[in-house]
N, C-alpha and C positions, 0 to 999 in steps of 0.2 A: 506582630513583628515576624517578618520572614527572614530566613537565613540570608537571602540575597540582599537584604537591607543592612546586614552587619558588614562593616568595612573590614576587608581582609580576613585574616584568621581562617584561611581555606582548609588547612589540615585539620584544625579542630572541628570545623563544621562537618567535614566529611566523616570524621571519627564519630561524632554525635549521631549523624544520620544512620551510619552503619550499625551502631550499638542499639538504636531504637528499633530498626528493622529486624535485628536479630534477637529482639526481646531481652536485651541485656541492660535494663534500666535499674541502676542502683537507687535505692530508696532515699539516700541522703548524699547530696553532692555539693561540693564547694568550688565555686568559680572564683578564683583569686587572681586579680590583676590590677594594675594601677589605674587611676582615674583616666578616663578618655580612651581606654583600651577596648571598650565594648563588652565588658563582662555582663552588665545588665541586659544589653541588647541580645547577647547570646542566650541568656537565661530565658528571656521572653520568647525568642525564636525556638528554643529547645522545647519549652512548655507547649507552645502552639503546635509544634510538630508531633509531640507525644499525643496530644488530644485530637489532632486532625483525623477525620474519618475517611479521608480520601487522599492519603499520603502520596506525593509524587516521588520520583526517584531522588530529587535533590532539594525538595522544599515542601512546605504545606501547600494545600490546593488553593486556599484563599476563598473558596466558594461554598464549602460545607457550612452548616449552621455553627459548628464549633469555631471555625476560623473567623466567621463574621462577628461572633461575640468576642473573640480574642482581639479583633481589630478595634474594639471599643473598650477593651480591658474589663468587660462586663460578663465574662463567663462565670456561671455559678460555682464551678469547681476550681476556679483560680482565686487564690487568696494572697494577700500581701502583708508583710510586716516591714516597717521602716522606722527610723528615728522620728520622734515627735517632740513637741515642747508643751510645757504646762502654761496655761493662760487663764485669765478670768473666766473664759468660756468653758475651758476644759481643765478641771482641777486634777483629774486622774486620766490623762489622755491615753488612748490606744490608736492604732493605725486607722481603724474604721472611722474615727472622728475626722480624719484628714483625707479620706479616700477620694473625694472629688478633686481636691488640689493635686493629689498624687496622679490621678488619671490625666489631668490637664498637662502637667509637666512631662510625664512620660510620653504622651501622645505627641507632644511638641518636639520630642527628640530624646532618645534614651541614653545620650552621652553627657548627662549633667553630673555635677559633683555634689558632695554633701553640702558644701557652701552654697551652691546654687539652690538646693532644696530649702535650706534654712532661710535664705533670702526670699524665696518664693512665698513661704508661709509666714514670714515675719517673726523672727525670734526675739527681737529687741535685745535684751541683755541675758536672755536665758540660753542654756546649752541643751541641745536636743539629745535625746537618748531613747532607748527602748526600755520602758519601765516594766516592773514586775507584773503589773496587772495585764500586760500583753500576753503573758503565758497562759492565763485563764482563757483569753480569747482564742489563742491557738488551739488549746485543748477542746474548746467548745466547737470550733469550726471543723476540726479534723475528726471529731467523734461522730459527725453526721455521715450518712452514706453519700456517695457521689450522686449528683443529680443526673448528669448526662454522659460524662466521660468515663473511661476506664479508671483514670487516676484523679485523685484530688491533689492539686499542686499548690504548695506553699512556698512562695518566693520571699526570702528574708534578705532585704537589702541592708548592707552595713551591719552584719550581725556582731561586729566588734563593739558596737555601741550598746549592746545589751548589758543591763546590770546583772549582778551575780545571781540574784534570785531567779530572774528570767532565764539566764543561761542554764541553771541547774534543772529547771523544769523542762526546758527544751531538750536537754541531754537525755532525760528520761523518755521523752517522746521519740527521740531518734533511736534509742536502744530498743524500745518496744513500740514501733510505729503501728498505727491502725492499718488495716489491709488496704493495699493499692493507694498508698500515700507517697507522694514525691516531695521531698524537701530540696530546695535549691537555695543555698546560701551564697550571696554575692558580696564579696569582700574586697576592699582596697588595701587592707592591712591585716592579712590573715594571721600574722604572728601575735596580734592582740586578742585573738579568740582564745578561749580557754582550751588547753591541750586536749582535754577529754572530748570536746566537740570535734576538734580538728581530726583527731584520730579515728573518729567514727564516720567521717565523710570521705567519699571518693573525691580526691583533689584533682582539679584541672587548673593548671597554671595558664592564665591568659596573658600572653606577652603584649608589649606595646605594638602598635600597628606598623607593619612594614612600610618604610618610606615611599617606595614605588606605588604601593597600593593606596597610600594616603594621598599622594600627588594626583593619582588617577581620579579619586573621589573629589578632591578639591577642585580640579579642573572642570568638573561638572557643575559647579556652583556659579551662578551669575555674578556674585560679588567677587569672584576670583579673577574676573577679566582684567587683564593688564597687571596682575600681581605676580610676583616671583614665588610660585607655589613650591618650587624646589627648596628655596631658602626657608619658607614657612615650615615645610615638613621637617627640615633640619632643626629649626629652633624649637619646635613643639615636642620633639623626641617621641614620636609615635602616639601623641595624645591628641585625639580629634577635637576634643573640647577646646584645648589650648590653640589648636590651629584655627578654629572658628573665631576665637578671641583675637588672634593676630590679624585675621581678615577684617574683623569689625571690632576695633579696640573699644573696651567698655570703660566707663568711668572708674570702676573699682581698680582696674589694672593701672590706670594713670595715677589714681590716688595713692596706691601702694608705692609706685615709683617716686612720686613727689615726697611722700613722707619718709622714704628711705634716704633720699638725697638730703632732705632737711636734717635728719638724724645724724648723718655722717658729717655734714658741714658744721652743725652746731657742736657736736662732741669734739671735733678736731679744733674748732675755734674756741672751745671752752666758754661758749656764750650761755651761761647758766640760766639767766632770766628767760631768754627765748626758749631754752631747752625745757624749762618747767612749763611754759605755755604749750610746747609740743606734747609733753606728757599729759597735760590737762585735756587736750583734744583727743588723743588716743584713748584716754580713759573713758570717754563718753560714747564711743562708736559701737559698743556691743562686743561680747566675747568672741563670737564666731568671726566677725570682721577683724578683731584684734589678732586672732590666731592666723587668719589669712595673711595679714600684713607681716607677721613674724616669720611665717613660712616663706613668704616672698623675700623678705630681707635676708633670711638664712641662705636662700638660693643665690641671691645677688652677691653675698660675701664670697661664696664659692666661685662664682663666675668672675669676680674681680681678681681673685687669686690666680685663676687659670688664664685670665686675660694677659697677665704678665709673661706667660710662656710664649706669646707671639705665634700661636698655632690656631688659626681661625676654625679648624675642624673641631676643636675642643670647646669652643665658646658657643653658648646658647643664649645670646642676647639680641634684642632688636636694635634698630639704628639709634633710637633715643637712649636706650640703656648703654650702648657702646659709647655714645658721645660723652656721657657722664663718666664712664669707666676709663676713658682715655686719659682723663686728668686725675681720677680718684684711685685707680687700681694700684699705683705704687705704694699707697699707704696700707694695703693689705698684703702681708708677706708671711714668711714662714715663722716669724716670731709672734705674730698676734692672731693668725687665722683660727687656730684651734681655741684659744681662750675666748675670742669673740663669738665663735660658733657655739661654744658651750654655754655662754651667757644667754644667747638667744634660745637655745634648746631648753635651758632651765626656765626661761621666761614663759615659753609655750606651756611647759608642764605646770607652772604655778597658775597661769591663767585658766588652764583646764581644770585645776583643783579649786576654782572659784575664789582665788585670792583677791585682795584689793588691787584693782588694776593700776591705780595711781601710785601706790607704793611699789608695785612690781616694776612698772615702767621707769619710775624714778631710779630705782636700784640698778636696773639694766643700763640706763643711760649714763649714770655716774661711773659705772664700771667700764663702759666703753670709752669714756673720756680718758681713763688711765691707760687703756690698751691701744687706742688708735694711733698713738705716736711712737709705739715701740718699733 
């Protein structure tokens, strides 16, 4: 990954390059930014530039042996940690078990989300995380001397998914790192990291991509021909992954919208038998997809409330979503937006805690029945 491949973030890229050239490389860094901002892409470009043996003024050379190996994510001094899932094949999984899948999805584009990753490896009803046995792998890998580069680089993607035991062992490694070791933690929700790890990392906040820079990149894509890229850049709010989804609508996005529309219509109409059928379907789709739907629904509740303000600049919905909201939005008002939002947030929490999804969704739906007519 080259810095030039990272969309926007010019000030951050220049700061990184300057720090590396001045030999000011902190051994533990936290790249924190929302999904689609390019925090993983920046981590890969940063690591490649650190290891490049023929650094250019503004980027890696791309021709040295190190850069060629980074292009395949196969450098012997580059290591990855990321959330994985238990399966019949892997009872005690670590990142190495999924490294081939990881290389495939990253090389296809570094702007994917946690949901995309879990869909790629197939989680079924399991919830992915970074398990305690991963810490032993980290210690083993970093205890070895570097093979070719000056630094051993450990990129930990979504460190907020580490369980407590793994976090504690990682903390010890960060406090007493092996010589010439570089930790890069790439987080979408840094507040979920334990405070002791956050406090020991040099924090770089990665903002959402600037709209003008996003439009420029979108206009380079063949599928953007004839599309209103300005409107897409507005709707995605600096999230490149979301922008690509808007250019090429996926089945999951349409599914979430349809299930949201069904939930609102059935709860308002108090059609309980159909509502129970809706619950049965949602209970079977797997926890990661359930959380994806709930997060989408929560965002739509907010958008419908804002839609009533009649200010298009504040609304982030596509045409199909707005068509539904033009009729539905009056039912989301100052009397019920907070209670409905709290019910959905509570549902996300309970699903994350491995509660019974049928009971959880039934409870949420019945509570929305009471709230929707306020």
